[in-house]
mmCIF file as gemmi writes it, N, C-alpha and C atoms, coordinates in Angstrom:
data_model
loop_
_atom_site.group_PDB
_atom_site.id
_atom_site.type_symbol
_atom_site.label_atom_id
_atom_site.label_alt_id
_atom_site.label_comp_id
_atom_site.label_asym_id
_atom_site.label_entity_id
_atom_site.label_seq_id
_atom_site.pdbx_PDB_ins_code
_atom_site.Cartn_x
_atom_site.Cartn_y
_atom_site.Cartn_z
_atom_site.occupancy
_atom_site.B_iso_or_equiv
_atom_site.pdbx_formal_charge
_atom_site.auth_seq_id
_atom_site.auth_asym_id
_atom_site.pdbx_PDB_model_num
ATOM 1 N N . UNK Axp A 1 ? 5.119 -26.302 -5.276 1 0 ? 1 A 1
ATOM 2 C CA . UNK Axp A 1 ? 4.588 -24.991 -5.587 1 0 ? 1 A 1
ATOM 3 C C . UNK Axp A 1 ? 3.65 -24.503 -4.487 1 0 ? 1 A 1
ATOM 4 N N . UNK Axp A 2 ? 2.854 -25.438 -3.947 1 0 ? 2 A 1
ATOM 5 C CA . UNK Axp A 2 ? 1.9 -25.056 -2.909 1 0 ? 2 A 1
ATOM 6 C C . UNK Axp A 2 ? 2.62 -24.625 -1.645 1 0 ? 2 A 1
ATOM 7 N N . UNK Axp A 3 ? 3.692 -25.318 -1.29 1 0 ? 3 A 1
ATOM 8 C CA . UNK Axp A 3 ? 4.442 -24.957 -0.084 1 0 ? 3 A 1
ATOM 9 C C . UNK Axp A 3 ? 5.062 -23.575 -0.215 1 0 ? 3 A 1
ATOM 10 N N . UNK Axp A 4 ? 5.649 -23.31 -1.366 1 0 ? 4 A 1
ATOM 11 C CA . UNK Axp A 4 ? 6.271 -21.997 -1.549 1 0 ? 4 A 1
ATOM 12 C C . UNK Axp A 4 ? 5.216 -20.89 -1.557 1 0 ? 4 A 1
ATOM 13 N N . UNK Axp A 5 ? 4.058 -21.16 -2.13 1 0 ? 5 A 1
ATOM 14 C CA . UNK Axp A 5 ? 2.992 -20.166 -2.129 1 0 ? 5 A 1
ATOM 15 C C . UNK Axp A 5 ? 2.504 -19.901 -0.703 1 0 ? 5 A 1
ATOM 16 N N . UNK Axp A 6 ? 2.352 -20.964 0.092 1 0 ? 6 A 1
ATOM 17 C CA . UNK Axp A 6 ? 1.926 -20.789 1.481 1 0 ? 6 A 1
ATOM 18 C C . UNK Axp A 6 ? 2.972 -20.039 2.292 1 0 ? 6 A 1
ATOM 19 N N . UNK Axp A 7 ? 4.25 -20.349 2.07 1 0 ? 7 A 1
ATOM 20 C CA . UNK Axp A 7 ? 5.32 -19.654 2.774 1 0 ? 7 A 1
ATOM 21 C C . UNK Axp A 7 ? 5.354 -18.184 2.372 1 0 ? 7 A 1
ATOM 22 N N . UNK Axp A 8 ? 5.227 -17.929 1.092 1 0 ? 8 A 1
ATOM 23 C CA . UNK Axp A 8 ? 5.214 -16.553 0.595 1 0 ? 8 A 1
ATOM 24 C C . UNK Axp A 8 ? 4.045 -15.77 1.191 1 0 ? 8 A 1
ATOM 25 N N . UNK Axp A 9 ? 2.878 -16.393 1.247 1 0 ? 9 A 1
ATOM 26 C CA . UNK Axp A 9 ? 1.7 -15.729 1.817 1 0 ? 9 A 1
ATOM 27 C C . UNK Axp A 9 ? 1.884 -15.482 3.306 1 0 ? 9 A 1
ATOM 28 N N . UNK Axp A 10 ? 2.492 -16.434 4.018 1 0 ? 10 A 1
ATOM 29 C CA . UNK Axp A 10 ? 2.692 -16.273 5.459 1 0 ? 10 A 1
ATOM 30 C C . UNK Axp A 10 ? 3.68 -15.155 5.765 1 0 ? 10 A 1
ATOM 31 N N . UNK Axp A 11 ? 4.678 -14.975 4.918 1 0 ? 11 A 1
ATOM 32 C CA . UNK Axp A 11 ? 5.666 -13.927 5.15 1 0 ? 11 A 1
ATOM 33 C C . UNK Axp A 11 ? 5.181 -12.559 4.685 1 0 ? 11 A 1
ATOM 34 N N . UNK Axp A 12 ? 4.382 -12.534 3.643 1 0 ? 12 A 1
ATOM 35 C CA . UNK Axp A 12 ? 3.969 -11.266 3.054 1 0 ? 12 A 1
ATOM 36 C C . UNK Axp A 12 ? 2.697 -10.694 3.669 1 0 ? 12 A 1
ATOM 37 N N . UNK Axp A 13 ? 1.853 -11.555 4.236 1 0 ? 13 A 1
ATOM 38 C CA . UNK Axp A 13 ? 0.578 -11.088 4.778 1 0 ? 13 A 1
ATOM 39 C C . UNK Axp A 13 ? 0.739 -10.037 5.87 1 0 ? 13 A 1
ATOM 40 N N . UNK Axp A 14 ? 1.636 -10.208 6.85 1 0 ? 14 A 1
ATOM 41 C CA . UNK Axp A 14 ? 1.775 -9.148 7.862 1 0 ? 14 A 1
ATOM 42 C C . UNK Axp A 14 ? 2.283 -7.829 7.283 1 0 ? 14 A 1
ATOM 43 N N . UNK Axp A 15 ? 3.081 -7.888 6.231 1 0 ? 15 A 1
ATOM 44 C CA . UNK Axp A 15 ? 3.582 -6.661 5.623 1 0 ? 15 A 1
ATOM 45 C C . UNK Axp A 15 ? 2.501 -5.93 4.838 1 0 ? 15 A 1
ATOM 46 N N . UNK Axp A 16 ? 1.587 -6.686 4.251 1 0 ? 16 A 1
ATOM 47 C CA . UNK Axp A 16 ? 0.557 -6.077 3.415 1 0 ? 16 A 1
ATOM 48 C C . UNK Axp A 16 ? -0.722 -5.74 4.174 1 0 ? 16 A 1
ATOM 49 N N . UNK Axp A 17 ? -0.783 -6.044 5.461 1 0 ? 17 A 1
ATOM 50 C CA . UNK Axp A 17 ? -1.991 -5.767 6.228 1 0 ? 17 A 1
ATOM 51 C C . UNK Axp A 17 ? -2.35 -4.279 6.246 1 0 ? 17 A 1
ATOM 52 N N . UNK Axp A 18 ? -1.396 -3.357 6.458 1 0 ? 18 A 1
ATOM 53 C CA . UNK Axp A 18 ? -1.774 -1.935 6.393 1 0 ? 18 A 1
ATOM 54 C C . UNK Axp A 18 ? -2.283 -1.516 5.013 1 0 ? 18 A 1
ATOM 55 N N . UNK Axp A 19 ? -1.732 -2.107 3.975 1 0 ? 19 A 1
ATOM 56 C CA . UNK Axp A 19 ? -2.194 -1.78 2.619 1 0 ? 19 A 1
ATOM 57 C C . UNK Axp A 19 ? -3.62 -2.283 2.421 1 0 ? 19 A 1
ATOM 58 N N . UNK Axp A 20 ? -3.907 -3.489 2.919 1 0 ? 20 A 1
ATOM 59 C CA . UNK Axp A 20 ? -5.256 -4.026 2.796 1 0 ? 20 A 1
ATOM 60 C C . UNK Axp A 20 ? -6.263 -3.177 3.564 1 0 ? 20 A 1
ATOM 61 N N . UNK Axp A 21 ? -5.879 -2.716 4.743 1 0 ? 21 A 1
ATOM 62 C CA . UNK Axp A 21 ? -6.773 -1.853 5.514 1 0 ? 21 A 1
ATOM 63 C C . UNK Axp A 21 ? -7.012 -0.53 4.787 1 0 ? 21 A 1
ATOM 64 N N . UNK Axp A 22 ? -5.976 -0.002 4.155 1 0 ? 22 A 1
ATOM 65 C CA . UNK Axp A 22 ? -6.137 1.227 3.381 1 0 ? 22 A 1
ATOM 66 C C . UNK Axp A 22 ? -7.048 1.035 2.184 1 0 ? 22 A 1
ATOM 67 N N . UNK Axp A 23 ? -6.938 -0.111 1.533 1 0 ? 23 A 1
ATOM 68 C CA . UNK Axp A 23 ? -7.798 -0.392 0.378 1 0 ? 23 A 1
ATOM 69 C C . UNK Axp A 23 ? -9.255 -0.503 0.82 1 0 ? 23 A 1
ATOM 70 N N . UNK Axp A 24 ? -9.487 -1.129 1.974 1 0 ? 24 A 1
ATOM 71 C CA . UNK Axp A 24 ? -10.858 -1.211 2.485 1 0 ? 24 A 1
ATOM 72 C C . UNK Axp A 24 ? -11.405 0.177 2.824 1 0 ? 24 A 1
ATOM 73 N N . UNK Axp A 25 ? -10.571 1.024 3.412 1 0 ? 25 A 1
ATOM 74 C CA . UNK Axp A 25 ? -11.005 2.392 3.716 1 0 ? 25 A 1
ATOM 75 C C . UNK Axp A 25 ? -11.302 3.164 2.432 1 0 ? 25 A 1
ATOM 76 N N . UNK Axp A 26 ? -10.469 2.968 1.403 1 0 ? 26 A 1
ATOM 77 C CA . UNK Axp A 26 ? -10.707 3.627 0.119 1 0 ? 26 A 1
ATOM 78 C C . UNK Axp A 26 ? -12.02 3.15 -0.501 1 0 ? 26 A 1
ATOM 79 N N . UNK Axp A 27 ? -12.277 1.859 -0.429 1 0 ? 27 A 1
ATOM 80 C CA . UNK Axp A 27 ? -13.517 1.309 -0.969 1 0 ? 27 A 1
ATOM 81 C C . UNK Axp A 27 ? -14.728 1.91 -0.243 1 0 ? 27 A 1
ATOM 82 N N . UNK Axp A 28 ? -14.621 2.052 1.066 1 0 ? 28 A 1
ATOM 83 C CA . UNK Axp A 28 ? -15.707 2.656 1.846 1 0 ? 28 A 1
ATOM 84 C C . UNK Axp A 28 ? -15.928 4.111 1.431 1 0 ? 28 A 1
ATOM 85 N N . UNK Axp A 29 ? -14.84 4.863 1.288 1 0 ? 29 A 1
ATOM 86 C CA . UNK Axp A 29 ? -14.957 6.275 0.91 1 0 ? 29 A 1
ATOM 87 C C . UNK Axp A 29 ? -15.57 6.42 -0.477 1 0 ? 29 A 1
ATOM 88 N N . UNK Axp A 30 ? -15.174 5.571 -1.405 1 0 ? 30 A 1
ATOM 89 C CA . UNK Axp A 30 ? -15.714 5.675 -2.759 1 0 ? 30 A 1
ATOM 90 C C . UNK Axp A 30 ? -17.2 5.312 -2.777 1 0 ? 30 A 1
ATOM 91 N N . UNK Axp A 31 ? -17.619 4.404 -1.906 1 0 ? 31 A 1
ATOM 92 C CA . UNK Axp A 31 ? -19.045 4.105 -1.78 1 0 ? 31 A 1
ATOM 93 C C . UNK Axp A 31 ? -19.821 5.305 -1.274 1 0 ? 31 A 1
ATOM 94 N N . UNK Axp A 32 ? -19.226 6.038 -0.339 1 0 ? 32 A 1
ATOM 95 C CA . UNK Axp A 32 ? -19.875 7.247 0.169 1 0 ? 32 A 1
ATOM 96 C C . UNK Axp A 32 ? -19.922 8.331 -0.905 1 0 ? 32 A 1
ATOM 97 N N . UNK Axp A 33 ? -18.886 8.391 -1.757 1 0 ? 33 A 1
ATOM 98 C CA . UNK Axp A 33 ? -18.902 9.355 -2.869 1 0 ? 33 A 1
ATOM 99 C C . UNK Axp A 33 ? -20.038 9.021 -3.827 1 0 ? 33 A 1
ATOM 100 N N . UNK Axp A 34 ? -20.213 7.743 -4.13 1 0 ? 34 A 1
ATOM 101 C CA . UNK Axp A 34 ? -21.3 7.348 -5.035 1 0 ? 34 A 1
ATOM 102 C C . UNK Axp A 34 ? -22.667 7.697 -4.438 1 0 ? 34 A 1
ATOM 103 N N . UNK Axp A 35 ? -22.814 7.477 -3.126 1 0 ? 35 A 1
ATOM 104 C CA . UNK Axp A 35 ? -24.087 7.801 -2.473 1 0 ? 35 A 1
ATOM 105 C C . UNK Axp A 35 ? -24.332 9.309 -2.485 1 0 ? 35 A 1
ATOM 106 N N . UNK Axp A 36 ? -23.286 10.098 -2.246 1 0 ? 36 A 1
ATOM 107 C CA . UNK Axp A 36 ? -23.442 11.558 -2.265 1 0 ? 36 A 1
ATOM 108 C C . UNK Axp A 36 ? -23.748 12.048 -3.672 1 0 ? 36 A 1
ATOM 109 N N . UNK Axp A 37 ? -23.132 11.426 -4.659 1 0 ? 37 A 1
ATOM 110 C CA . UNK Axp A 37 ? -23.4 11.818 -6.049 1 0 ? 37 A 1
ATOM 111 C C . UNK Axp A 37 ? -24.843 11.48 -6.425 1 0 ? 37 A 1
ATOM 112 N N . UNK Axp A 38 ? -25.332 10.337 -5.942 1 0 ? 38 A 1
ATOM 113 C CA . UNK Axp A 38 ? -26.709 9.944 -6.247 1 0 ? 38 A 1
ATOM 114 C C . UNK Axp A 38 ? -27.713 10.897 -5.606 1 0 ? 38 A 1
ATOM 115 N N . UNK Axp A 39 ? -27.387 11.402 -4.413 1 0 ? 39 A 1
ATOM 116 C CA . UNK Axp A 39 ? -28.305 12.331 -3.744 1 0 ? 39 A 1
ATOM 117 C C . UNK Axp A 39 ? -28.125 13.766 -4.231 1 0 ? 39 A 1
ATOM 118 N N . UNK Axp A 40 ? -27.046 14.05 -4.951 1 0 ? 40 A 1
ATOM 119 C CA . UNK Axp A 40 ? -26.827 15.376 -5.51 1 0 ? 40 A 1
ATOM 120 C C . UNK Axp A 40 ? -26.192 16.361 -4.548 1 0 ? 40 A 1
ATOM 121 N N . UNK Axp A 41 ? -25.59 15.89 -3.482 1 0 ? 41 A 1
ATOM 122 C CA . UNK Axp A 41 ? -24.965 16.769 -2.487 1 0 ? 41 A 1
ATOM 123 C C . UNK Axp A 41 ? -23.526 17.044 -2.907 1 0 ? 41 A 1
ATOM 124 N N . UNK Axp A 42 ? -23.286 18.219 -3.48 1 0 ? 42 A 1
ATOM 125 C CA . UNK Axp A 42 ? -21.951 18.543 -4 1 0 ? 42 A 1
ATOM 126 C C . UNK Axp A 42 ? -20.919 18.732 -2.901 1 0 ? 42 A 1
ATOM 127 N N . UNK Axp A 43 ? -21.31 19.294 -1.773 1 0 ? 43 A 1
ATOM 128 C CA . UNK Axp A 43 ? -20.365 19.486 -0.672 1 0 ? 43 A 1
ATOM 129 C C . UNK Axp A 43 ? -19.866 18.166 -0.127 1 0 ? 43 A 1
ATOM 130 N N . UNK Axp A 44 ? -20.769 17.194 -0.001 1 0 ? 44 A 1
ATOM 131 C CA . UNK Axp A 44 ? -20.373 15.881 0.504 1 0 ? 44 A 1
ATOM 132 C C . UNK Axp A 44 ? -19.468 15.17 -0.494 1 0 ? 44 A 1
ATOM 133 N N . UNK Axp A 45 ? -19.718 15.39 -1.778 1 0 ? 45 A 1
ATOM 134 C CA . UNK Axp A 45 ? -18.871 14.765 -2.796 1 0 ? 45 A 1
ATOM 135 C C . UNK Axp A 45 ? -17.436 15.258 -2.663 1 0 ? 45 A 1
ATOM 136 N N . UNK Axp A 46 ? -17.254 16.563 -2.516 1 0 ? 46 A 1
ATOM 137 C CA . UNK Axp A 46 ? -15.892 17.092 -2.435 1 0 ? 46 A 1
ATOM 138 C C . UNK Axp A 46 ? -15.203 16.659 -1.144 1 0 ? 46 A 1
ATOM 139 N N . UNK Axp A 47 ? -15.946 16.602 -0.041 1 0 ? 47 A 1
ATOM 140 C CA . UNK Axp A 47 ? -15.345 16.153 1.22 1 0 ? 47 A 1
ATOM 141 C C . UNK Axp A 47 ? -14.936 14.692 1.122 1 0 ? 47 A 1
ATOM 142 N N . UNK Axp A 48 ? -15.804 13.854 0.586 1 0 ? 48 A 1
ATOM 143 C CA . UNK Axp A 48 ? -15.485 12.428 0.477 1 0 ? 48 A 1
ATOM 144 C C . UNK Axp A 48 ? -14.334 12.193 -0.497 1 0 ? 48 A 1
ATOM 145 N N . UNK Axp A 49 ? -14.281 12.954 -1.587 1 0 ? 49 A 1
ATOM 146 C CA . UNK Axp A 49 ? -13.155 12.808 -2.513 1 0 ? 49 A 1
ATOM 147 C C . UNK Axp A 49 ? -11.85 13.246 -1.861 1 0 ? 49 A 1
ATOM 148 N N . UNK Axp A 50 ? -11.889 14.29 -1.048 1 0 ? 50 A 1
ATOM 149 C CA . UNK Axp A 50 ? -10.682 14.725 -0.334 1 0 ? 50 A 1
ATOM 150 C C . UNK Axp A 50 ? -10.221 13.646 0.637 1 0 ? 50 A 1
ATOM 151 N N . UNK Axp A 51 ? -11.163 13.03 1.34 1 0 ? 51 A 1
ATOM 152 C CA . UNK Axp A 51 ? -10.797 11.949 2.26 1 0 ? 51 A 1
ATOM 153 C C . UNK Axp A 51 ? -10.261 10.734 1.499 1 0 ? 51 A 1
ATOM 154 N N . UNK Axp A 52 ? -10.82 10.454 0.324 1 0 ? 52 A 1
ATOM 155 C CA . UNK Axp A 52 ? -10.323 9.343 -0.487 1 0 ? 52 A 1
ATOM 156 C C . UNK Axp A 52 ? -8.895 9.615 -0.952 1 0 ? 52 A 1
ATOM 157 N N . UNK Axp A 53 ? -8.586 10.852 -1.292 1 0 ? 53 A 1
ATOM 158 C CA . UNK Axp A 53 ? -7.222 11.2 -1.701 1 0 ? 53 A 1
ATOM 159 C C . UNK Axp A 53 ? -6.26 11.044 -0.531 1 0 ? 53 A 1
ATOM 160 N N . UNK Axp A 54 ? -6.7 11.42 0.667 1 0 ? 54 A 1
ATOM 161 C CA . UNK Axp A 54 ? -5.853 11.239 1.85 1 0 ? 54 A 1
ATOM 162 C C . UNK Axp A 54 ? -5.563 9.762 2.072 1 0 ? 54 A 1
ATOM 163 N N . UNK Axp A 55 ? -6.575 8.91 1.893 1 0 ? 55 A 1
ATOM 164 C CA . UNK Axp A 55 ? -6.372 7.463 2.046 1 0 ? 55 A 1
ATOM 165 C C . UNK Axp A 55 ? -5.401 6.954 0.988 1 0 ? 55 A 1
ATOM 166 N N . UNK Axp A 56 ? -5.534 7.427 -0.258 1 0 ? 56 A 1
ATOM 167 C CA . UNK Axp A 56 ? -4.616 7.002 -1.32 1 0 ? 56 A 1
ATOM 168 C C . UNK Axp A 56 ? -3.176 7.409 -1.019 1 0 ? 56 A 1
ATOM 169 N N . UNK Axp A 57 ? -2.991 8.593 -0.481 1 0 ? 57 A 1
ATOM 170 C CA . UNK Axp A 57 ? -1.643 9.037 -0.112 1 0 ? 57 A 1
ATOM 171 C C . UNK Axp A 57 ? -1.097 8.164 1.012 1 0 ? 57 A 1
ATOM 172 N N . UNK Axp A 58 ? -1.949 7.778 1.944 1 0 ? 58 A 1
ATOM 173 C CA . UNK Axp A 58 ? -1.523 6.878 3.018 1 0 ? 58 A 1
ATOM 174 C C . UNK Axp A 58 ? -1.107 5.515 2.49 1 0 ? 58 A 1
ATOM 175 N N . UNK Axp A 59 ? -1.866 4.983 1.538 1 0 ? 59 A 1
ATOM 176 C CA . UNK Axp A 59 ? -1.512 3.696 0.932 1 0 ? 59 A 1
ATOM 177 C C . UNK Axp A 59 ? -0.179 3.811 0.203 1 0 ? 59 A 1
ATOM 178 N N . UNK Axp A 60 ? 0.003 4.884 -0.552 1 0 ? 60 A 1
ATOM 179 C CA . UNK Axp A 60 ? 1.263 5.079 -1.276 1 0 ? 60 A 1
ATOM 180 C C . UNK Axp A 60 ? 2.43 5.223 -0.308 1 0 ? 60 A 1
ATOM 181 N N . UNK Axp A 61 ? 2.229 5.928 0.793 1 0 ? 61 A 1
ATOM 182 C CA . UNK Axp A 61 ? 3.29 6.066 1.795 1 0 ? 61 A 1
ATOM 183 C C . UNK Axp A 61 ? 3.649 4.743 2.433 1 0 ? 61 A 1
ATOM 184 N N . UNK Axp A 62 ? 2.641 3.91 2.696 1 0 ? 62 A 1
ATOM 185 C CA . UNK Axp A 62 ? 2.897 2.588 3.27 1 0 ? 62 A 1
ATOM 186 C C . UNK Axp A 62 ? 3.691 1.725 2.303 1 0 ? 62 A 1
ATOM 187 N N . UNK Axp A 63 ? 3.32 1.747 1.04 1 0 ? 63 A 1
ATOM 188 C CA . UNK Axp A 63 ? 4.047 0.963 0.038 1 0 ? 63 A 1
ATOM 189 C C . UNK Axp A 63 ? 5.474 1.47 -0.097 1 0 ? 63 A 1
ATOM 190 N N . UNK Axp A 64 ? 5.659 2.778 -0.084 1 0 ? 64 A 1
ATOM 191 C CA . UNK Axp A 64 ? 7.003 3.349 -0.172 1 0 ? 64 A 1
ATOM 192 C C . UNK Axp A 64 ? 7.854 2.949 1.03 1 0 ? 64 A 1
ATOM 193 N N . UNK Axp A 65 ? 7.27 2.961 2.219 1 0 ? 65 A 1
ATOM 194 C CA . UNK Axp A 65 ? 8.008 2.55 3.416 1 0 ? 65 A 1
ATOM 195 C C . UNK Axp A 65 ? 8.387 1.074 3.348 1 0 ? 65 A 1
ATOM 196 N N . UNK Axp A 66 ? 7.472 0.233 2.862 1 0 ? 66 A 1
ATOM 197 C CA . UNK Axp A 66 ? 7.781 -1.189 2.724 1 0 ? 66 A 1
ATOM 198 C C . UNK Axp A 66 ? 8.906 -1.418 1.724 1 0 ? 66 A 1
ATOM 199 N N . UNK Axp A 67 ? 8.858 -0.71 0.604 1 0 ? 67 A 1
ATOM 200 C CA . UNK Axp A 67 ? 9.904 -0.883 -0.406 1 0 ? 67 A 1
ATOM 201 C C . UNK Axp A 67 ? 11.258 -0.38 0.079 1 0 ? 67 A 1
ATOM 202 N N . UNK Axp A 68 ? 11.28 0.724 0.802 1 0 ? 68 A 1
ATOM 203 C CA . UNK Axp A 68 ? 12.563 1.225 1.304 1 0 ? 68 A 1
ATOM 204 C C . UNK Axp A 68 ? 13.126 0.303 2.374 1 0 ? 68 A 1
ATOM 205 N N . UNK Axp A 69 ? 12.268 -0.276 3.214 1 0 ? 69 A 1
ATOM 206 C CA . UNK Axp A 69 ? 12.727 -1.245 4.208 1 0 ? 69 A 1
ATOM 207 C C . UNK Axp A 69 ? 13.282 -2.487 3.524 1 0 ? 69 A 1
ATOM 208 N N . UNK Axp A 70 ? 12.58 -2.959 2.513 1 0 ? 70 A 1
ATOM 209 C CA . UNK Axp A 70 ? 13.049 -4.127 1.775 1 0 ? 70 A 1
ATOM 210 C C . UNK Axp A 70 ? 14.372 -3.839 1.084 1 0 ? 70 A 1
ATOM 211 N N . UNK Axp A 71 ? 14.509 -2.663 0.494 1 0 ? 71 A 1
ATOM 212 C CA . UNK Axp A 71 ? 15.749 -2.306 -0.196 1 0 ? 71 A 1
ATOM 213 C C . UNK Axp A 71 ? 16.916 -2.223 0.775 1 0 ? 71 A 1
ATOM 214 N N . UNK Axp A 72 ? 16.7 -1.662 1.951 1 0 ? 72 A 1
ATOM 215 C CA . UNK Axp A 72 ? 17.803 -1.567 2.913 1 0 ? 72 A 1
ATOM 216 C C . UNK Axp A 72 ? 18.181 -2.94 3.449 1 0 ? 72 A 1
ATOM 217 N N . UNK Axp A 73 ? 17.207 -3.821 3.635 1 0 ? 73 A 1
ATOM 218 C CA . UNK Axp A 73 ? 17.522 -5.178 4.097 1 0 ? 73 A 1
ATOM 219 C C . UNK Axp A 73 ? 18.304 -5.951 3.046 1 0 ? 73 A 1
ATOM 220 N N . UNK Axp A 74 ? 17.906 -5.832 1.804 1 0 ? 74 A 1
ATOM 221 C CA . UNK Axp A 74 ? 18.597 -6.547 0.726 1 0 ? 74 A 1
ATOM 222 C C . UNK Axp A 74 ? 19.988 -5.966 0.523 1 0 ? 74 A 1
ATOM 223 N N . UNK Axp A 75 ? 20.121 -4.656 0.641 1 0 ? 75 A 1
ATOM 224 C CA . UNK Axp A 75 ? 21.42 -4.009 0.456 1 0 ? 75 A 1
ATOM 225 C C . UNK Axp A 75 ? 22.425 -4.487 1.504 1 0 ? 75 A 1
ATOM 226 N N . UNK Axp A 76 ? 21.968 -4.719 2.716 1 0 ? 76 A 1
ATOM 227 C CA . UNK Axp A 76 ? 22.859 -5.198 3.767 1 0 ? 76 A 1
ATOM 228 C C . UNK Axp A 76 ? 23.287 -6.641 3.534 1 0 ? 76 A 1
ATOM 229 N N . UNK Axp A 77 ? 22.45 -7.434 2.873 1 0 ? 77 A 1
ATOM 230 C CA . UNK Axp A 77 ? 22.754 -8.845 2.653 1 0 ? 77 A 1
ATOM 231 C C . UNK Axp A 77 ? 23.678 -9.079 1.463 1 0 ? 77 A 1
ATOM 232 N N . UNK Axp A 78 ? 23.78 -8.13 0.557 1 0 ? 78 A 1
ATOM 233 C CA . UNK Axp A 78 ? 24.624 -8.296 -0.627 1 0 ? 78 A 1
ATOM 234 C C . UNK Axp A 78 ? 26.07 -8.033 -0.233 1 0 ? 78 A 1
ATOM 235 N N . UNK Axp A 79 ? 26.959 -8.995 -0.497 1 0 ? 79 A 1
ATOM 236 C CA . UNK Axp A 79 ? 28.363 -8.779 -0.133 1 0 ? 79 A 1
ATOM 237 C C . UNK Axp A 79 ? 29.024 -7.774 -1.075 1 0 ? 79 A 1
ATOM 238 N N . UNK Axp A 80 ? 30.07 -7.132 -0.573 1 0 ? 80 A 1
ATOM 239 C CA . UNK Axp A 80 ? 30.823 -6.198 -1.406 1 0 ? 80 A 1
ATOM 240 C C . UNK Axp A 80 ? 31.632 -6.985 -2.431 1 0 ? 80 A 1
ATOM 241 N N . UNK Axp A 81 ? 31.558 -6.565 -3.675 1 0 ? 81 A 1
ATOM 242 C CA . UNK Axp A 81 ? 32.282 -7.223 -4.754 1 0 ? 81 A 1
ATOM 243 C C . UNK Axp A 81 ? 33.542 -6.409 -5.016 1 0 ? 81 A 1
ATOM 244 N N . UNK Axp A 82 ? 34.708 -7.047 -4.968 1 0 ? 82 A 1
ATOM 245 C CA . UNK Axp A 82 ? 35.934 -6.288 -5.249 1 0 ? 82 A 1
ATOM 246 C C . UNK Axp A 82 ? 35.962 -5.853 -6.71 1 0 ? 82 A 1
ATOM 247 N N . UNK Axp A 83 ? 36.613 -4.758 -6.948 1 0 ? 83 A 1
ATOM 248 C CA . UNK Axp A 83 ? 36.699 -4.258 -8.317 1 0 ? 83 A 1
ATOM 249 C C . UNK Axp A 83 ? 37.614 -5.152 -9.145 1 0 ? 83 A 1
ATOM 250 N N . UNK Axp A 84 ? 37.437 -5.133 -10.448 1 0 ? 84 A 1
ATOM 251 C CA . UNK Axp A 84 ? 38.215 -5.988 -11.342 1 0 ? 84 A 1
ATOM 252 C C . UNK Axp A 84 ? 39.662 -5.514 -11.452 1 0 ? 84 A 1
ATOM 253 N N . UNK Axp A 85 ? 39.942 -4.258 -11.146 1 0 ? 85 A 1
ATOM 254 C CA . UNK Axp A 85 ? 41.295 -3.719 -11.282 1 0 ? 85 A 1
ATOM 255 C C . UNK Axp A 85 ? 42.23 -4.257 -10.202 1 0 ? 85 A 1
ATOM 256 N N . UNK Axp A 86 ? 41.712 -4.715 -9.116 1 0 ? 86 A 1
ATOM 257 C CA . UNK Axp A 86 ? 42.582 -5.185 -8.033 1 0 ? 86 A 1
ATOM 258 C C . UNK Axp A 86 ? 42.978 -6.566 -8.279 1 0 ? 86 A 1
């Protein structure tokens, strides 16, 4: 079990690195939103929330690109199955 977990982590870590960086950026932005909310600066709150939404869209786009790449790779590896009528 440990070997398979290590192999899985070694193969998946490079693919998930952009997602991890996006999550760290989102965490930073949300911290800035909390600080702006504590100081009562409404303009900064809206700017930071807009930037947080941009980061979330980037994370979603990265995940979508990874899934489409994975789907195309798996689709190429699956052999064609002849129909039952033949």
